C-alpha positions as CSV (number, residue, x, y, z in Angstrom):
1,X,-19.0,-7.3,6.6
2,X,-16.3,-4.6,6.1
3,X,-15.9,-3.1,2.7
4,X,-12.1,-3.0,3.0
5,X,-9.5,-4.7,5.0
6,X,-5.8,-3.7,4.8
7,X,-2.9,-6.1,5.3
8,X,0.4,-4.4,5.2
9,X,4.0,-4.6,6.3
10,X,3.3,-2.2,9.2
11,X,0.8,0.2,10.6
12,X,2.4,3.2,8.9
13,X,1.8,1.5,5.6
14,X,-1.8,0.7,6.5
15,X,-2.7,4.3,7.4
16,X,-1.3,5.5,4.1
17,X,-3.4,2.9,2.2
18,X,-6.5,3.9,4.3
19,X,-6.1,7.6,3.4
20,X,-5.7,6.7,-0.3
21,X,-8.9,4.6,-0.2
22,X,-10.8,7.4,1.5
23,X,-9.6,9.9,-1.2
24,X,-10.2,7.7,-4.2
25,X,-13.7,7.0,-3.0
26,X,-14.1,10.5,-1.5
27,X,-17.8,10.8,-2.3
28,X,-18.5,7.8,-0.2
29,X,-18.7,7.5,3.6
30,X,-16.2,4.8,4.5
31,X,-16.3,5.5,8.2
32,X,-16.3,2.1,9.9
33,X,-15.8,0.4,6.6
34,X,-12.0,0.0,6.7
35,X,-10.3,-2.4,9.1
36,X,-6.7,-3.3,9.6
37,X,-6.1,-7.0,9.4
38,X,-2.3,-7.3,9.6
39,X,-0.2,-6.4,11.5
40,X,-2.4,-6.1,14.6
41,X,-2.8,-2.6,15.8
42,X,-3.6,-1.2,19.3
43,X,-5.8,1.9,18.8
44,X,-5.3,2.9,22.5
45,X,-1.6,3.5,22.3
46,X,-1.4,3.8,18.5
47,X,1.3,1.2,18.4
48,X,1.8,-2.0,16.3
49,X,1.2,-5.2,18.3
50,X,3.7,-7.7,17.1
51,X,6.4,-7.4,14.5
52,X,5.4,-6.3,11.0
53,X,7.5,-6.7,8.0
54,X,7.5,-8.7,4.8
55,X,8.4,-12.0,6.4
56,X,5.5,-11.9,8.8
57,X,3.2,-10.7,6.0
58,X,4.1,-13.7,3.9
59,X,3.4,-16.0,6.9
60,X,0.0,-14.3,7.3
61,X,-0.9,-14.8,3.6
62,X,-0.1,-18.5,4.0
63,X,-2.3,-18.8,7.1
64,X,-6.0,-19.5,7.6
65,X,-6.3,-16.1,9.3
66,X,-5.8,-14.4,5.9
67,X,-8.4,-16.6,4.3
68,X,-10.9,-15.8,7.0
69,X,-10.2,-12.1,6.8
70,X,-10.5,-12.1,3.0
71,X,-13.9,-13.8,3.2
72,X,-15.1,-11.3,5.9
73,X,-14.8,-8.2,3.6
74,X,-15.6,-7.1,0.1
75,X,-12.0,-6.3,-0.7
76,X,-8.7,-6.9,1.1
77,X,-5.7,-4.7,0.1
78,X,-2.3,-6.3,0.5
79,X,0.6,-3.8,0.7
80,X,4.3,-4.5,0.4
81,X,7.4,-2.5,-0.4
82,X,9.9,-3.9,-3.0
83,X,13.1,-2.6,-1.4
84,X,14.0,-6.0,0.0
85,X,12.3,-8.2,-2.6
86,X,15.6,-9.8,-3.5
87,X,16.2,-11.0,0.1
88,X,16.3,-14.7,0.8
89,X,12.8,-15.9,1.4
90,X,11.2,-13.3,-0.8
91,X,13.4,-14.2,-3.8
92,X,12.1,-11.7,-6.3
93,X,15.0,-10.2,-8.3
94,X,15.1,-6.5,-9.0
95,X,17.2,-6.9,-12.1
96,X,16.9,-8.9,-15.4
97,X,19.2,-11.5,-16.9
98,X,21.5,-8.7,-18.1
99,X,21.7,-7.2,-14.6
100,X,19.6,-4.2,-15.6
101,X,16.9,-2.9,-13.2
102,X,13.4,-4.1,-13.9
103,X,10.8,-1.5,-14.8
104,X,8.5,-0.8,-11.8
105,X,5.6,-2.5,-13.8
106,X,7.6,-5.7,-14.3
107,X,8.8,-5.8,-10.7
108,X,5.3,-5.3,-9.5
109,X,4.1,-8.2,-11.7
110,X,6.8,-10.5,-10.3
111,X,6.1,-9.4,-6.7
112,X,2.4,-10.1,-7.1
113,X,3.2,-13.5,-8.5
114,X,5.1,-14.2,-5.3
115,X,2.2,-13.0,-3.1
116,X,-0.3,-15.1,-5.1
117,X,2.0,-18.2,-4.8
118,X,2.2,-17.7,-1.1
119,X,-1.6,-17.4,-0.8
120,X,-2.0,-20.6,-2.9
121,X,0.5,-22.4,-0.7
122,X,-2.0,-21.9,2.2
123,X,-4.9,-23.3,0.2
124,X,-4.7,-24.3,-3.4
125,X,-7.3,-22.5,-5.6
126,X,-8.1,-19.9,-3.0
127,X,-6.7,-17.0,-4.9
128,X,-8.2,-18.1,-8.2
129,X,-11.6,-18.3,-6.5
130,X,-11.4,-15.0,-4.8
131,X,-9.1,-13.0,-7.0
132,X,-11.7,-10.3,-7.6
133,X,-11.7,-9.3,-3.9
134,X,-7.8,-9.3,-3.4
135,X,-6.1,-6.0,-4.3
136,X,-2.3,-5.5,-4.4
137,X,-0.6,-2.2,-3.4
138,X,3.1,-2.8,-4.3
139,X,5.2,0.3,-3.7
140,X,8.5,0.6,-5.6
141,X,10.7,0.6,-3.7
142,X,8.9,2.0,-0.6
143,X,5.6,3.7,0.3
144,X,7.7,6.8,1.2
145,X,8.2,7.2,-2.5
146,X,4.5,7.8,-2.9
147,X,4.6,10.4,-0.1
148,X,7.6,12.1,-1.6
149,X,5.9,12.3,-4.9
150,X,3.1,14.3,-3.3
151,X,5.1,16.6,-1.0
152,X,7.8,17.5,-3.4
153,X,5.9,19.5,-6.0
154,X,8.9,19.8,-8.3
155,X,8.9,18.0,-11.7
156,X,11.2,15.1,-11.8
157,X,12.9,13.8,-14.9
158,X,12.5,10.3,-13.7
159,X,10.4,9.0,-10.8
160,X,12.3,8.7,-7.5
161,X,12.1,5.1,-6.3
162,X,15.2,4.8,-4.0
163,X,16.2,6.6,-0.8
164,X,12.7,8.1,-0.6
165,X,12.5,8.0,3.2
166,X,15.6,10.2,3.7
167,X,14.6,12.4,0.7
168,X,11.1,12.9,2.2
169,X,12.5,13.8,5.6
170,X,15.1,16.1,4.1
171,X,12.6,17.9,1.9
172,X,10.0,18.4,4.6
173,X,12.4,19.6,7.3
174,X,14.7,21.7,5.1
175,X,12.9,22.8,1.9
176,X,9.2,22.8,2.6
177,X,8.1,26.4,2.8
178,X,5.0,25.5,4.7
179,X,7.1,24.1,7.6
180,X,4.2,21.7,8.3
181,X,6.6,19.1,9.9
182,X,9.3,19.7,12.5
183,X,10.1,16.0,12.9
184,X,9.4,12.9,10.8
185,X,8.8,9.7,12.9
186,X,8.0,6.2,11.8
187,X,4.7,5.9,13.6
188,X,1.0,5.9,12.8
189,X,0.2,9.5,13.8
190,X,3.0,10.9,11.7
191,X,2.2,8.8,8.6
192,X,-1.4,9.7,9.0
193,X,-0.5,13.4,8.8
194,X,1.9,12.8,5.9
195,X,-0.8,11.0,3.9
196,X,-3.8,13.1,4.8
197,X,-3.6,14.9,1.5
198,X,-4.4,11.6,-0.2
199,X,-7.9,12.0,1.1
200,X,-8.5,14.4,-1.8
201,X,-8.9,12.8,-5.2
202,X,-7.0,15.6,-6.9
203,X,-3.8,14.8,-5.0
204,X,-4.2,11.1,-5.9
205,X,-4.5,11.9,-9.5
206,X,-1.5,14.2,-9.4
207,X,0.7,11.5,-7.8
208,X,-0.5,8.9,-10.2
209,X,1.0,11.0,-13.0
210,X,4.4,11.1,-11.2
211,X,4.9,7.6,-9.6
212,X,4.5,4.4,-11.6
213,X,3.8,2.0,-8.8
214,X,1.3,4.4,-7.3
215,X,-0.4,4.5,-10.7
216,X,-0.6,0.7,-10.9
217,X,-2.3,0.6,-7.5
218,X,-4.8,3.4,-8.5
219,X,-5.6,1.4,-11.7
220,X,-6.5,-1.6,-9.6
221,X,-8.9,0.6,-7.7
222,X,-10.4,1.8,-11.0
223,X,-11.3,-1.8,-11.7
224,X,-13.4,-2.2,-8.5
225,X,-14.9,1.3,-8.6
226,X,-18.3,0.4,-10.0
227,X,-18.7,-2.5,-7.5
228,X,-17.8,-0.3,-4.5
229,X,-20.4,2.4,-5.5
230,X,-23.0,-0.3,-6.1
231,X,-22.4,-1.7,-2.6
232,X,-22.7,1.8,-1.1
233,X,-25.9,2.5,-3.0
234,X,-27.5,-0.8,-2.0
235,X,-26.6,-0.2,1.6
C-alpha cells in the first residue's frame, strides 16, 4: 500500500504536490511511497495520458476508480485550482451575495464542499467513512501562485492570486538574478524544476507565510503528521 496517492488536474500539478510532500516530510524516505492516480501519466515520455482538467477530475471523484485508489493508500491528495470554479458544472462562485470576492479560506471551504459532494454522489457515505485519508490541496487561484510566492522573494502587500502563471514566467525570465530558467513550459520536467525548492521544509514554511491557500494545505498536512511518522516508524 502506498503512503500517498495524488489526484490532480494535470501532471504539472501532481509533481508540485509531490515535491511539497517530500519537503514537508523531509526527514522521511518517501521513495516509492507516492503514486499518481489521476490523470494517468506515462513515465517513459513524461507526458500526460488522457485529458486532465477539473471536469475530468470531477468525473474521477464520482467513479469507482477513485474509491479503489483511496482504499489502496494511506492518504490521497486531491488537487484543484479555483480559477474556473464558477464555470458551469463546477458551480462554485468566487464572490459573495454583494458581489465581493470571497476570501481564499471561504472559497476553499466551498470548493471542498463541491468535491465532497461529488465523492458522495459516487457512493453515499464514502467520504464520511474515509475522510481522515482524503486531503485537499485547493490552490487559489492556481498552483502557479504557490510557485510565484516562492520564486519572487519580494514582500507583497497582499497575496498574489490572479495572473500568477504570467507573473511567474515574467519574473523568472526577466527579473531573476540567478537566471535559472531560460524558458517556462507547461510540462512535468519544468514544473518539477520549478517546485524542487519545496523539497526543503524551510521553503515550505516561508511560502505558507505568504500564500493563504498554500497555508491551508500545509495545515492539512500538519493534521496527519503524527500518523505519517508512526507509519514510517512501524515500517
